[in-house]
N, C-alpha and C positions, 0 to 999 in steps of 0.2 A: 504494500499500499503506500500510497504518497505521503507519510506521515511526518510529522516533526523531526523524527530522527534521521531521516534521510536529507543531510545538509551538504553533501558534495556539491561544491559548485556555488552554493549559494552564499551572497552578500551581505555586509551588514551586521555581522555577528561577531565583528572584532577579532585581534589577533590570536593564534593559538599561542599561549605563553607557558610552557612547561615549568613546574615547579622545582628548582634545584633540590635533589636529595629529598624527593619528595616520599613521606612514608607510605605505607600500604593502608593505612587509616587515619584520618584526621582527628576521629573522636571514637570513643568506646561506644556508641551506637550504630557507627559504620561496621565495627566488627561483628556486632550482633546481627546487624541487617545482612550481612554474608553468611551467617550460620543459619539465620530463620529461612534464608533463600536456599540454601544447600538440604537443611533439613526438610522443607516442606516439598521440595523436588523429589526427593526419595520416598515421598508418599506412594509415587508410581501412578498418579492421577493424570499429569500433563507430562508433554515431550518439551525438550528444549525449546523446539520450533513454538511451541504454543507460547511458552513463556517470554519468549522474543515478541511475538505479535501482540501479546498482552500489554507488553511496555510502548509498543508503537501505537496502542490505541489511546493513550493518554491522550486528552484534549492539549492542542498546541501549546495553551497560554499556561498550562499546569507543568507539562514537559519541560519547555524552555526555562522556566522559572524554577525547576527542579535541579537538586543535584544528583550525581551519580548514583548514590545508594538510596535516595528518595525515589528516584524513579524505579529502582529495584523493587521498593516496598510497595509502591503504589500499584507495580504489577501483580505483587503476591497478593496484595488484597483481593484484587479482581480475581485473580485465580482461585483463591481459597473461598471466595463468595459465590463463584461459576460452579465449581465442583461440589458444594455442599457441606465443606467443612467449617464453616463459619457464615454467618449472617452480617450484614452490613453495620447492623447495630452492635452485635459482639465484638466484631474488629476494632470498633471506635470506642465502645465503653472498657474493653478489655476484660469483659465478664461473659463466661458462657452460660446460656439459659436453657440449652436443649443439646441432646446426643446429634453430633454431626455425622459426616458420611466418616467411617472407620477405613483409616488408610490402609494400603496392601502390605505396606512395611514400615517400620519406625527406624532411623538412624540413630544409632547409640554412640556414647562416647568412643567406646572402644573401636569401633568400626570406622571412625573418621577418617583415620591416617590411609587404610587399605582402599577405602572406597575413591579417596580423592586421588590416591596415586593410580587405581585403575583408571579413572576418567570416563568418559563416555564415546566411546569410538562409534563414529556414525557411517564409516565404511561397508559397504554392502556388496555381494556379487551379483551381477546380472548376466543373463543369457545371450545378450546380444554383442556384436562388435561395435565398438566406437565409429560412430557417422563421420568423424573428422579426425584429420592426423596434422601432427606438426607441420607448420608451413601453408595448411589451409588458410585461405582468406574466409573470413565469416563477416555477417551482420548479426547485430544483437536486434531482438524483436522491439517493436514499439508497442508497449501495452502500459494500461495504468488500473493494475487490479486493487480492488477494495480489501481483498486479501493478503495473507503474507507472502513475501516475494525477497529473495537476496539479490536481484539484479537492480542496481542503483539506479535513479534516476538520472542522472547524467550520463549513464552510460547506454542509454535504449536508443535503438535505431543509429548505432555507430559501426563502422566498419574496423576491423581489426584482423589480427593473424594470430593463429594458434601457436603458442610456444609451447606447450607441454599438455599431455593428457595426464591427469593425476590420478585416475581411477575411479571407481563407482561409489556413489554416497547416496544417502536418504535426501530425497527431493524435499525440501523444506516447504515450497507452496502448498503440498498437499498433507504432509506430516503435521503442519500446524493447526490442521482444522479436523483432525479425527479420519483424515481420508487415507491412510495407509503411507508406509514408508517410500513404496515406488520408486526405487533407487535408480539414479540415471547416471553416465559417463558425466566428469567435470572435467573442464578446462582452463588451462591459464590462455587467457587471450589478451595482446599487447596492442594498444591503439597509439598512435601518434597524439601528442599534444593537441596540434591543432582541430584533429577530428573530434576531440572532446571537447575543448575549449573555444574553439573558434578563432576568427581573425584576433591575432595579437599574442595569441600562444607562441611560446618558444620551442619552435621546430625541432631541437634538440632534444627535448624531454620525450619520455614515452610514459605510459600509464597501461598497469596490468590488473585484471579481475580475474578471479575464478569463476567460473561461469556452467550453469549445468546446462547439458543438450538441449534440452527442450526451450531455451533461451536464445539459440543460436538458429541461423539459417546460411545457408551457402551462398557466396557471391558468384 
């Protein structure tokens, strides 16, 4: 979707100013926000892609005025309510009023290190051969879905060259909405800067994205 998260190429948001020696957390509540997000994700009720889409669905005024971990917590509020773990009233009062959905699994303290080390691999086998090969010239599709997608807005309807075939992975556009993993081949596609940014872009610069096969058309 074309939400407030998709800021590539947008102007008026000021410079990116990295903080020197930035800590992992700027406050104890941020540490807790990360823990809550991981613990709730372990319930098994939603996928990583659905959680991404939940954050993207935050209204622009709220999203753009929130910090990184505030966005995470607003997304978790949405998911907990959507899947019946808590009502909106319970979330904001901090008090349970009735039994909600029972989680499929619970992440306990002694499990955290091994679970984080394992990660969440999303590579999956497919039965088809890749449609594209290194060196092929391709064009990204021009679409504006109201659902989740990983194709950035700035890279739609652009021509580039396949630099690498990365393997086959879960297709986030369907997985975010309970429509199955539907794995596809993923390609690294390289674009010249003028193709992306237009007149005035540095012709010596290039930009690459990883694109699922259904995002691409042969030129």
